N, C-alpha and C positions, 0 to 999 in steps of 0.2 A: 559409535554411539548413535542408535537409531531413533528417529522421531517416533513418538508414540501414536498409535492408532487413533483416528478421530472417534469422538464420542457420539457423533451424529452423522447421518448419511447426507445431511445438508451442506457438509463440508468435506470434500474428498481430499486425501493426503497421499502424496506419492513422492518417495524420495529416490532420486537417481543420482547415486554417488554424492557429490558435494551440492547438488541442486534439489530444492524443495518445491514441488508444485502443489499449490492449494487451489482447489476448484470449488467455486460457489455452486451448489447442486440443488437448485430447486427450478429446474427448467420449466415446469408447468406453470410457474409464477414469474418467469423471466428473472429467476434468482433474487426476488424480493427478499430482503433481509429480515429474518426472524430473530427472536432472542436467542435461540439455540445456535444458530448459525454465528451471530455476532460474538457470543461467549467463546465459541470454539475457535473462531478466527483469531481472537485476541490471544488465547492460550497457545495456539500453534505458532504465532509470530513470536511470542515471548520465548517459547521452547526452541524455536530454530535460531534466535539470536544468541541463545546461551550456548548452543551447540557448536563447538569448534570445527565439527565436520561439515556444517552447512555454510556454504560461502555465497549463495545467491538463492533467492525466493522468486518463484513466478507465481503471479495471481491471475487466474482467469475465471471464466464462467462456463457452465455447461449449457447446451442447447442454443437457442437463436439470440439470447440476450446476455450481456455481461452482468448487469445488475440494475433492476428497475427502482432501486431505492428502498426506503424502509417499508415494510408490509403494512399499508395503512388498514387493510381489513383486520390484520392481527391486532394492531393498535387499538382499532375501534372496538374489537371484541373484548380485549382486556379493560378497556374503559367501561363498557357496559357490565362486564362481570364484577368490576370494582364497585360500580354504582349500585348493584343488586347485592353483592355479597361482601363488600369492603368491611375490613376489620374495624371495630369500634370498641371503645373502652366501656367501663360499667356505666358511665353517664351518656352513652350513645353518641360520643364525639369520635370523630376520626383522629387517627394517630397524628402527632405533630409532623409537619412536613420536615424532610431532610434536605440538606444541601446536596447538590449534584456531585457526584463522585465519578469522574471520567478517567481516573488513573489507569484503569484496566480496560477501557474502551479501545477498540481498534484504531480510532482516530488518533489516540495518544501513543498506543504501543507501536504503531506503524511510523509515526513521526520520530519516536525516539530509538527505533530499530537501527542499529548500525550495519546490519547485513543488508546489502543492496536488494531492492524489490524491483522486479521487472513486471509490468503489467501487460498482459495479452488481452486486448480488448476485442472480444469476439463478437460483440453486437451493441446494443444500446446501453449506455451508461447514464442513469438519470438520477438526480438528487443526490442521496447519500452515495449511490453507486458512482456518480460523477466525482464526488469528493474523494472517495477511495482511490480512484485512479490518480488524482492529483497528488495524493500522498505517497504514491510510488515514485521510484527514482527516475524510471524510464517508462515510456508508454509506446507500445507497438500496437496499431490498430488495423483490424481487418478492413478490408474495403467495404464491408457491410456495416461497419461500426458507426456509431453516433455518440455525441455528447449532448445531453439534454438538461439545460440549466432552468428547470421548469418549477423551482421552489415557490416563486411568487404566485404561480397558478394554483397552489394548494394552501395558500395563506401560511406558509412556513418560510424559513430562512435556511440557507446553506450552513446547517449547524455543525458540520463535521469538518471545519477548517477551510471551506471553500472561499469565503470572503477574505481570508488571510492569504491563501495560496494562489488563487486565479489571478488577482492583480499583479502579483510578482511574476507570473508566467507570461501574461499577455498584455499587461499594462491596465491602467485604470479604466480608460475609456472603453477598450473592448470588453473588459469584465462587466463594466456597467451595462453596456449593450446586451451582453448575454443574459445577465440576471434580470435587469429591469423589464426587458421585453419577453423574458421566458422563452429564449430561443433554443431550438435544436439544430445542431450542425452535424453535417455528414463527415465522412473520413477526409476528403480532400480539403474542406474548409478547416477542419481541425488541424490538419498538417499546416495549412497556410497561416493559421493563427499562432502556431507553436504549442498547441495543446498536446500534441503527440510527436514522437521522435521519427516514426515512420509509418507508412501505410503499405500493406502488403495484400497480396490475394488471399482470400479467406482460407483456402487449403493450405497455404504456406505460413499461417500465423503461428502455430505451435513450434514448427520446425525453426522459424526465425527466432522466436523467443528462446528456445533451447540453445541456439547457436550463440545468441548474445550472452545468456547466462553462463554457458561454458567458458566463453572468453573471459568473463569476469572471474569465474572460479579458477581459471588457470593462473591468475595473477596472485601475488602475495596477499593472502587474506587480511592480515593485519594492516597492511599499508592501504588496501581498499577501504576497509571499515574505518580507519583513522581519517582518511580522506573524506569519507561521507560525513563522519562526526564534525570535522573541522568546517566543512561547507555549511552544515547545519548551524553550528554555533556562530559562524561567520556572518550569518544573516542578521545577528543582533549585536555583533562586536564591532568595535573600531578597527581599522586596518592594522594599527600598531599592536593592539591586543591580540588579533588573530595571528599575525606573523610570530608574535612571542610565543603563543600556544603551539604553533606549528613546530617551532624550533625545539621546544621541550619534547614533543613527541618523536622528532627526528633523532634525538640523541638515543632514545630507547631502540628505534628501529635499527640504528647503526650497530647496536650490540646483539642483534638477533641472528639466529641461525639462517633465517631466510634472507637477510642481507648478504651473508657470506655466500649462500647458494646463488643469489642472483648476480653477484659479482664473478663468481666462478663460472656460471653458465655463459655470461657475456664473454669472458676471456676465451672460453672453450668453444664458443659459437654454437651453442645448443640450447634447447628449451629448458628453462629452469623447472625443478620440481620442488615446489614449495610445500612446507608442512604446517605453517602457522606458528612456528616456534622461533 
């Protein structure tokens, strides 16, 4: 089962066996997020998570930056256009405001995705772009990479899960320092803070990400995805509830073909060949 082609050149899609590489592709704007990019990213993450052939996703950016955040110029143009040409009813009133619906937004589909996501941070990740890196399971940063917690400098907030995720990664005080001061930190400080798993030379970034992704893909996919789901759910569960859920999943894994293959490979001292069954 192959992943469908991207509907926009702003998101490149490449499948390498069990690994899907998604590349933000607006290098002239440091991969600032447009509506088309946002929508296609959501669709591809959902599609990959439903595809049993995809065992790991790599998210990266093209050019010199990973993602400079939401495209403020695009947002401003949309606002100006709505002000000039916004739809109105027969009494010249604007339509009633609707509640936010974030169910299909990348910030939610990435959070609920059971397929592991490795982020290859090739340059600066700012605002929404930084939040997207935090939603990935692992972050590998080029030695040219940066994390820019600069939302307060634009009179906005880290609306994409950052205020929930960052304190859990680095602690309240460090998260407060980054956000309140609007700090930008380089690769080595990102590593020291625990924002990233590894810093590598820029030219080795994608090879390293592919190596990590292949190691993930070589493992039993259902076990990996179940572990991710249990870790995610465990953040909001008691210890006893989490253990109970784990035992329920374990019973199903014991009855799978992959459990038999893992046991047989161990006894035969060979590499297992998992099928996801």
